[in-house]
C-alpha positions as semicolon CSV with decimal commas, in nm:
position;residue;x (nm);y (nm);z (nm)
1;M;28,127;11,013;2,244
2;S;28,155;11,336;2,066
3;I;27,836;11,540;2,176
4;R;27,887;11,919;2,107
5;I;27,664;12,167;2,264
6;H;27,529;12,453;2,071
7;P;27,317;12,764;2,140
8;I;27,054;12,856;1,904
9;K;26,955;13,199;1,928
10;A;26,553;13,264;1,949
11;F;26,376;13,586;2,005
12;N;26,566;13,861;2,189
13;D;26,732;13,650;2,452
14;N;26,656;13,298;2,435
15;Y;26,893;13,031;2,376
16;I;26,777;12,679;2,252
17;W;27,053;12,466;2,364
18;T;27,110;12,215;2,110
19;L;27,303;11,836;2,172
20;I;27,463;11,739;1,852
21;N;27,603;11,365;1,805
22;E;27,882;11,453;1,551
23;G;27,896;11,073;1,481
24;N;27,563;11,024;1,351
25;K;27,466;11,396;1,278
26;Q;27,163;11,357;1,491
27;A;27,043;11,669;1,752
28;I;26,826;11,706;2,048
29;V;26,682;12,061;2,125
30;I;26,580;12,190;2,474
31;D;26,291;12,462;2,506
32;P;26,240;12,543;2,137
33;G;26,043;12,815;2,184
34;Q;26,065;12,915;1,806
35;A;26,090;12,644;1,535
36;E;26,230;12,853;1,248
37;P;26,576;12,929;1,397
38;V;26,620;12,551;1,471
39;I;26,487;12,418;1,140
40;T;26,774;12,669;0,977
41;Y;27,003;12,583;1,195
42;L;26,959;12,188;1,129
43;E;26,929;12,215;0,759
44;D;27,255;12,464;0,748
45;N;27,434;12,192;0,930
46;E;27,261;11,875;0,756
47;L;27,154;11,739;1,113
48;E;26,847;11,544;1,198
49;L;26,631;11,618;1,481
50;T;26,579;11,304;1,688
51;S;26,436;11,463;2,057
52;I;26,285;11,783;2,194
53;W;26,328;11,804;2,596
54;T;26,129;12,089;2,761
55;T;26,186;12,269;3,116
56;H;25,848;12,438;3,154
57;H;25,551;12,552;2,968
58;H;25,617;12,893;2,884
59;Y;25,542;12,992;2,525
60;D;25,889;13,103;2,463
61;H;26,022;12,742;2,562
62;V;25,751;12,534;2,405
63;G;25,617;12,755;2,120
64;G;25,791;12,601;1,822
65;V;25,730;12,224;1,972
66;A;25,428;12,167;1,742
67;E;25,594;12,275;1,431
68;L;25,907;12,088;1,476
69;Q;25,702;11,773;1,549
70;E;25,549;11,829;1,205
71;A;25,877;11,888;1,037
72;Y;26,038;11,619;1,189
73;P;25,769;11,346;1,251
74;M;26,007;11,075;1,435
75;T;26,101;11,322;1,690
76;H;26,067;11,217;2,050
77;L;25,925;11,482;2,273
78;V;26,039;11,472;2,645
79;A;25,837;11,663;2,889
80;H;25,651;11,716;3,196
81;G;25,254;11,631;3,176
82;E;25,189;11,991;3,289
83;H;25,405;12,133;2,973
84;T;25,093;12,185;2,768
85;V;25,277;11,976;2,468
86;D;25,189;11,641;2,351
87;E;25,477;11,435;2,491
88;D;25,600;11,100;2,399
89;Q;25,771;11,033;2,739
90;T;25,620;11,203;3,048
91;I;25,866;11,283;3,292
92;K;25,874;11,391;3,673
93;D;26,165;11,426;3,936
94;G;26,367;11,133;3,937
95;S;26,314;11,056;3,580
96;T;26,609;10,942;3,333
97;V;26,637;11,062;2,954
98;S;26,887;10,929;2,723
99;A;27,112;11,132;2,483
100;W;27,303;10,852;2,266
101;G;27,352;10,649;2,572
102;C;27,445;10,912;2,809
103;A;27,226;10,954;3,103
104;A;27,044;11,276;3,195
105;Q;26,880;11,298;3,528
106;V;26,540;11,473;3,576
107;W;26,518;11,723;3,866
108;D;26,226;11,904;3,971
109;V;26,335;12,289;3,994
110;S;26,044;12,443;4,053
111;G;25,992;12,795;4,170
112;H;25,964;12,995;3,857
113;T;25,698;12,781;3,749
114;A;25,513;12,487;3,899
115;S;25,665;12,151;3,725
116;H;25,967;12,315;3,607
117;M;26,256;12,053;3,538
118;A;26,610;12,035;3,509
119;Y;26,820;11,804;3,292
120;I;27,157;11,684;3,445
121;L;27,337;11,533;3,162
122;D;27,658;11,361;3,198
123;I;27,908;11,322;2,933
124;D;28,225;11,115;3,022
125;G;28,224;11,240;3,378
126;Q;28,142;11,611;3,332
127;K;27,796;11,736;3,417
128;H;27,598;11,970;3,226
129;C;27,284;12,112;3,386
130;F;27,015;12,258;3,153
131;C;26,827;12,454;3,418
132;G;26,575;12,678;3,188
133;D;26,429;12,964;3,393
134;T;26,534;12,876;3,735
135;L;26,862;12,987;3,739
136;F;27,033;13,256;3,556
137;S;27,416;13,340;3,538
138;A;27,426;13,601;3,841
139;G;27,036;13,550;3,896
140;C;26,720;13,380;3,904
141;G;26,421;13,339;3,739
142;R;26,077;13,573;3,834
143;V;25,830;13,346;4,018
144;F;25,498;13,280;3,826
145;T;25,305;12,977;3,907
146;G;25,559;12,799;4,142
147;T;25,685;13,000;4,486
148;I;25,967;13,143;4,640
149;E;26,002;12,867;4,888
150;Q;26,014;12,619;4,586
151;L;26,251;12,857;4,409
152;H;26,483;12,882;4,680
153;D;26,472;12,498;4,741
154;S;26,560;12,437;4,393
155;F;26,882;12,684;4,428
156;E;26,986;12,485;4,741
157;R;26,933;12,156;4,541
158;L;27,129;12,302;4,224
159;N;27,406;12,442;4,438
160;R;27,494;12,079;4,570
161;L;27,597;11,972;4,225
162;P;27,985;11,941;4,155
163;A;28,141;12,285;4,148
164;E;28,268;12,219;3,791
165;T;27,899;12,170;3,670
166;L;27,827;12,350;3,357
167;L;27,503;12,539;3,384
168;Y;27,303;12,624;3,069
169;P;27,037;12,882;3,170
170;A;26,767;12,960;2,855
171;H;26,835;13,313;2,852
172;E;27,090;13,585;2,807
173;Y;27,054;13,811;3,109
174;T;27,365;13,822;3,253
175;A;27,483;14,153;3,241
176;S;27,167;14,267;3,389
177;N;27,183;14,029;3,636
178;L;27,532;14,150;3,716
179;R;27,440;14,537;3,734
180;F;27,158;14,416;4,016
181;G;27,403;14,200;4,197
182;L;27,646;14,506;4,220
183;T;27,392;14,708;4,376
184;I;27,369;14,460;4,660
185;E;27,741;14,377;4,662
186;P;27,919;14,659;4,528
187;A;28,258;14,582;4,649
188;N;28,261;14,228;4,476
189;E;28,550;14,261;4,245
190;V;28,467;13,922;4,065
191;M;28,133;14,040;3,989
192;Q;28,263;14,376;3,851
193;Q;28,509;14,197;3,616
194;T;28,250;13,968;3,506
195;L;28,023;14,223;3,413
196;A;28,278;14,394;3,218
197;Q;28,347;14,091;3,023
198;A;27,966;14,002;2,978
199;E;27,917;14,347;2,853
200;A;28,171;14,301;2,592
201;Q;28,070;13,972;2,498
202;T;27,670;14,072;2,483
203;A;27,806;14,344;2,265
204;Q;28,004;14,140;2,037
205;G;27,710;13,840;2,024
206;V;27,869;13,602;2,197
207;P;27,709;13,414;2,449
208;T;27,821;13,428;2,857
209;L;27,701;13,095;2,875
210;P;27,724;12,844;2,988
211;V;27,886;12,896;3,324
212;T;28,032;12,671;3,613
213;L;27,856;12,615;3,932
214;A;28,198;12,751;4,110
215;H;28,148;13,085;3,888
216;E;27,815;13,124;3,992
217;R;27,901;13,102;4,379
218;A;28,130;13,398;4,352
219;V;27,884;13,608;4,135
220;N;27,528;13,486;4,214
221;V;27,359;13,679;4,496
222;F;27,096;13,439;4,503
223;L;27,346;13,173;4,600
224;R;27,537;13,396;4,845
225;T;27,262;13,459;5,084
226;Q;27,439;13,344;5,403
227;E;27,745;13,586;5,308
228;P;27,768;13,891;5,545
229;T;27,795;14,138;5,233
230;V;27,484;14,000;5,072
231;I;27,275;14,018;5,398
232;A;27,455;14,372;5,461
233;G;27,343;14,496;5,105
234;V;26,985;14,357;5,146
235;K;26,928;14,542;5,489
236;S;27,053;14,872;5,300
237;Q;26,760;14,851;5,088
238;V;26,512;14,703;5,267
239;A;26,393;14,590;5,624
240;I;26,383;14,210;5,711
241;D;26,272;13,996;5,991
242;D;26,580;13,779;6,019
243;D;26,900;13,674;5,857
244;K;26,787;13,299;5,724
245;P;26,881;13,232;5,366
246;L;26,492;13,209;5,290
247;T;26,436;13,551;5,390
248;V;26,742;13,714;5,219
249;F;26,655;13,531;4,923
250;A;26,280;13,643;4,891
251;A;26,394;14,014;4,979
252;L;26,647;13,985;4,694
253;R;26,396;13,841;4,435
254;E;26,155;14,127;4,531
255;L;26,433;14,387;4,488
256;K;26,496;14,245;4,185
257;D;26,149;14,256;4,058
258;N;26,188;14,617;4,095
259;F;26,519;14,662;3,958
């Protein structure tokens, strides 16, 4: 089956990931914070919106849902019961969602918010993870209504996916996150090279996403909490009680909050 994945840009740095079935010209959108760019893209490409999936309740992820439901009344809305939308299918950890016969597993990856969901879609053996604001390339989401413990657990869970899994965060934060990461691991050459590439892509308006989990393991300090270089980098900036991954992770998040 030919499913293409396209980012529709919204606000300043949001991506509304769009699954497109080239065979029947149908589309699924994930986290439509704005309706207008989605409608424009669908009309320009003669696509029919059949489903909306949401990861969490923040306005920049669900703000366009009601307008899209009005414009496309047959749309099937998939959401958690706490996502503040009028969903047709209520999901939770362990739910399954279908995209034209391809199965997407729903994972609870809370931390940024409570009830934050991710969709792990398998297309011909390749996994695609739509992770909302939990994991960004080279970074992680700020903690709002979730907890740092939940966020750390979510990272550990995502890190158990196959290395070749493609990750689709909902924001273009890559360059900023890499600049922070280099304050922790200034000698990380992969991070240095990735930052130069990300800055060039961002300047041209080219998305830095998706990225593989293998790539993130090399450049994302929040996935590297057991690396001696990361532990040393944290300790150079803040005192921590121990070297446990959660302790290092929490210290990194606090440092990033003030970066």
